[in-house]
N, C-alpha and C positions, 0 to 999 in steps of 0.2 A: 804387464804386472807392475805394481806401483809402490809397495810399501818402503823399499829401500832406496828409492830414488825420490827426488823432490816431489812433494805433494802439495795439494791445495791448502790454503790457510785453514787451520783447524776450525770446524764448525761444531756447534752443540749437537751431539749425536743423540739418536733415539736411544733411550735407556735400554739396557739389557733386561728383558722381561722373562718371567718363568716360561719354560718351553711351551706350555699349553697356550700361551698368548702370543707367541712369535708371529703367527700369520694373521692375527686379528688386531694388531696395534691400532689404536684410534688416535695416534699422534696427530696434532694439528700443524706439523711442520710444513714449511712452504714447499713449492714444487721442486726446488733445487735439491730436496732430500729424496726425491722420488726416483724410482727406477725409470730410465729414459724410455722404455718401451711399454711396460705394463702399468706404469704409474702407481705402483704399490710402495708403501714405506720401505726404505732400506732396512733390512734386518741383519743383525750380526751377533755372533756368539763369542764371548770372551771366557776362557776357562776360569773357574772360580778361584784359582790360586796356582802357585807353582806346581810343576809335576812332582810326583813322589821321588825321593832320593834314588838315584840310579836308573830312573826311567830313560830309556833310549827312544829317540824319534827318528823315523825314516822320512826324508824329504823326497818327494816324487812328483812327476808331472804326467799329464795325459792330454792328448788332443786328438780329435778326429773331425774331419770336415764332412759333414752329412746334413741333409736338410731336416730341420725341425720346424713344424708348423708354428707360426708366430702366436697363434691363439692358445698354444699349449705351453709357451715358455714360462709364463708366470706361475702356473701350478707346478710345473716341473722344478722351477727354482725353489719353491717352498718345500716340496717333497724331498729334494736332495738335501736341503738345509736341515730339516728335521731329522733325516736319517743320519746325517754325519755328526750332529752334535751328540748323538748317543755314544760315539766313539772318541770324543774329546779331540776332534781333528781341527786344525787351524790352517789358514791359508786363504787362497782366492780361487773362485770358480767363475768363469765367464761363460754364459750361454747366449747364443744368438741363432738366428734362423739358418746360419750356415754351420752350426755344430757346437762343440764344447772344447774349452781350453782351461786347464786347471793347473795349479801349483800348490801342493798341499804338504803338510807335515803331520804325520800320524804316529801315535805310539806303536812301536814295532809289533806288539801283539794284536793290533787292530788293522794292520795293512791288508791282510787277506779279506777281512770283512769289508774294508773300504773298496777294494777292487771288485768284490762280488756285488756290492751295492750299486756301484756305478755301471757295471755290466747289466744288472737287472733294470735299473731306472733309465739308462740312456742307451748303451750300446746295443743291447738285445732288442730294444724297443724301436730305435730310430736308425739302426744300422751303423756300420763302421766306415762307410764311404770308400772311395777308390784307394785311399792311402792306408786303410786299415786303422786300427786304434793304436796310436804310438805311445806306449808306456815308457817311462824313463825314470831311472832311479839315480840318486845323487852319486857323484863321483866319490864322495867321501863316505866313510862308514857312518852308520846311525849315531846320532849324538843328541845335542840339545834341541829344544823346540825353537824353530827359527821364525815363526809367525806368532803374533800376539793374539790374533782373533781369526774367526772364520767369517768370510763374506761370500755370498753367492749373488751374482749380479746378472741381469739381462742387458745385453748391449745390442747396438745396431749391427755391428760386425765383430767377429772374433778378434781381428786385428784391424785397426782403422787405416785403410790404405789410401784414403782420399778419393776413392773411385766408387763410392756407394751409388748403386743404380746403373753403373756403366758396364758392369759385367757380373756374371754369377759364378762365384768360385766353386759352387757345388756341381756345376755343369762342365767345368773345364777339365782337360786331361791332366793327370798328375805327372810330375817330373819323375825321372828314374831315381829310385832310392838305392844308395850304396851303403852297405854295412861298413862300420869303421875300418875293418881290415881291407875291404875293397877300396874304400876312399883313400886309405893310406898307400895302398899299392898303386893306385892311379896317380897320386902325387909323386910317388917314386919314379913313375914312368915319364910323366910330362914335365916335371921340374917347374921352372918359372915360365914355361911357354904356355901354360894353361891360363884361361881367364877364370880366376877364382874370386868370386864376389862375396864379401862379408856383409851380410844383411843386418848387422847390428848397429847400434848407435855409437857415436864417437867415444863416449865415456866407457863403453864396453871394450872396444878394440884398443883403447889406450893402455890397458893393463894386460891384455893378452890377445894374441892373433896368430893366424896361420902365416908363416914366413912370406909366402908369395901372394897373399891375398890383396885385393883392392879394397882399401878401407874407405868407408863412406863417412864423410864429415857431416853427420846429420844428428838431429835430436829426436826425431819421430820416425815411425815407419812410413808415413806419407812422404816425408822428405827423402827417405831412403829409396822408395819406389820411383820418385821423380828423378833422383840421381841415377838410378839404374836405367831408366828410360833414356836419359842423356848419354850415359856410357855406351849403350848398345845401339844408339841411333846410327843408321847407315852400315852396320856391321852385317856380315854374312849370317843369315839365319840358320845355316847349317853348321856354324862354328860351335864347338863344344863349350858349354857354360857350366861351370861348377859353382855350387852355392853352399854357404855355411851360415849357421846362426846358433843360438844358445842350445835350444832343445828341438828345433825343427819346424815349429809352426810358421815362422816368418818365411822360411824357405818353401814350405809347402804352398803357401799362398802366392808368393812372388814367382815360384816355379810354374805354377798353374797359369799365372798371368802371362808369363813368357810363352808358354805353350800355346795359349789362345791367340797370341800375337804372331805365331808362325815359327818360333824358334823350335827346331826339331830335336836338338841334342842337349837337353837340360838335365843335369844330374845334381843331386843334393846328398849331403851327409845325413843318413838316417839317425835320428836321435840327437843330432847336432853335436856341439862341442862336448856336451856332457857325456854322451856315449863314447866319443872319441877319447875323452879323458880316462874313462874306465878301461878302454882297450889299451891305452898306453901304460897305465898302471899295472895291468895284468900281464904286460909283455915288457919287462924292464930292459931287455936287451935291444929294444927298438929305439931308433932315434926319432923323436917326435917332430912332426911338421908344425905343430902348434907350440908356441912358447908363452910362458907367463901364466896368468890367472884367467879362468873363465868367470866373467861377471855373472852373479846370480841376483835375481830380483827378490831377495829375502834378507833376513837379518844378517846373514853371513857376508853379503856383498861380494862373494867370490869363492871359487874353489881352485886351489892351486893344481895346475896340471904339470908344470915343470918348475924348476928352481930359478929360472930366468926372471930377472926383474927388469922390465923394459920401459918403465915409466919413472917419473921423478915427483918428489913432494912438490906440491904447488906453491909452497911457502918458502922453503929454503933451497929447493931444487936438488936435494940429495936423492940418490936412488931409493925409490920406495913405490909400492903399489897397493897401499892400504886405502881403499875408498871409504869415506865416512861422510856423514851429514853434519853441517854446522849445528852446534848445540843451541843456538838461538832459534827457537821454533818459528819465529817470524821470518827467518832467512832460509834455513834448511838447505843451504847450498851443498851440493854433492861435489866433493873434491878429494884429492889425495893428500894425506897428512902423515908425516913421520912421527914417531914417538916423541922426539924432542920438541917439535912444533906443537904437538898435541898438548904437552905440558906448558909450553910457553904461552900459547894462546887460549888455554883453558877450553880445549875442544871446539874452538870457534874458528871462523875463517879470517879473522882480522881484528883490529883494534876496536872498531865500532861495535861489532857483535860481542866481543869480549866484555866491553863496557856494559852492554845491555844485559848479558847473562849475569854479570856481577852486581849490577845496580838495579836492574829492572826498568831502566830508563834510557833515553838517548834516541838518536835518529833511527837506529836499527830496530827499535821496538815497534816500528810501524811501517816496515817495508811492504810495498805492494806486491801481490803475488804475480810472478812472471816465471813460468815453467822454463822457458828457453834460457833466461838469465841464471836460473838455479842449476842448470847443467852445463853452463859455460863459465867456469871459474876464472878464466884468464883475466878479464877486465876487472872483475870484482876483487881480485887479489893483487892488483897492480900496486895498491897503496901499502901492502904489507912490507915490501922491501924498504920503503921509505921510513916506516914506523919501527923497523927492526932495530 
C-alpha cells in the first residue's frame, strides 16, 4: 500500500471520467501510465466532494491467496471498480494471479454491500485459498474518510518478494494461524526465548513493535525477505518461528515461503497487529506485548495500541511518534515531527524544503525521486540541527 508513504513524483493523471466511460478511456498516455500486466489505462475514482456532515467511514482490509487466471485479471479489475464506485468507496485494491489484497474505506452503511460484492466477484468465484479470506477491521472506531480516491490495480505479485518465478505462493503450505488471544498466550509462555520476526519496514517498527521482536532494518518487502533468509540461515528447521505484520498478508506470504523451505513450525498472528490491537482494547486488564502505534498505509499513518511513545521527533529529538510527509511535494519525505517542529519548519523536513514551500523555488524544488531516501530521514535531516 502506498498513499501515506513516499510516492513517485506526481504525474499528469488520466482525468476522472463519467462512470460510463471509465473502462473505455482513449487516453494517449504513455506506457508508464498503464497497468503492468493487462496494459489498460489506469482508472481511478475521486468522490465528487467531501462526505456529508456526520458521515462515518469504516476502514477495513481483505486478502486471500488464491489462483486467479491472468487473462481474467483485467476484466475483473474493471468489474470491481465499477461496482465499488456505486458505494462511494475509496482506497486501493491489488489483484494478481496469486489473489487479492485490499485496503478500503467505506461509508458505514455500505460495508455490508462492499463485503457482499467482493464475495460475489472474487471469493465465491475464485475461492478463498488455504488461508481463507482474512477480513480485518480498523482498531479504531469508524471515523473520517482516510483515502482520497479509489484505485484498482493489477500487479505481478500481491506483495513483491523479489522471487518472482522462483516459487508459487498459491501451491505452498500455509503457516499456522493464531488468533490474537492465542498469540498473546503464546508470548506469555515463551517470553523473550521465542524467535519473533517483525515482517514490516523500519519506519513501521520505529513507532510501534512487539517488545521481543526482531526488527528488520528494511524499506521493502524484498529486503525483508532477504534479511529473513539471512537470519534463519543455518538454524534448526524444527525451531518455532513466530511472525507478525500489520494485517497479515506479508506474514502469509513469508510464512508460506518458510514452509516450502522446510521450516516445520511457523506460526503467525492472524489479522496482524490490527487484530491484536482490537483484542488489547477489548481486554483492558491485559498487559500488551505490543507497545506504541501500529503504522497504517492510509491518511491516518497509524492507530494507537498503547500510550507508549517509543520514538523521537527526527528534528528536535523530543519524544514523539507522529509520522508525516514533508509538505514539499517534490520531497515527500516520511519522517517523525512533533507539533513544535511542525510549526517551526512549516510542515517540512528542513530549511531547503521550507524555502521551496514558501517561495516555490530553490534546490528542493527539483529533487530527484528516490524511494529509499524518502523513507530514510536520518541523512536528509542532518542539516536541520545546524540550521536550528
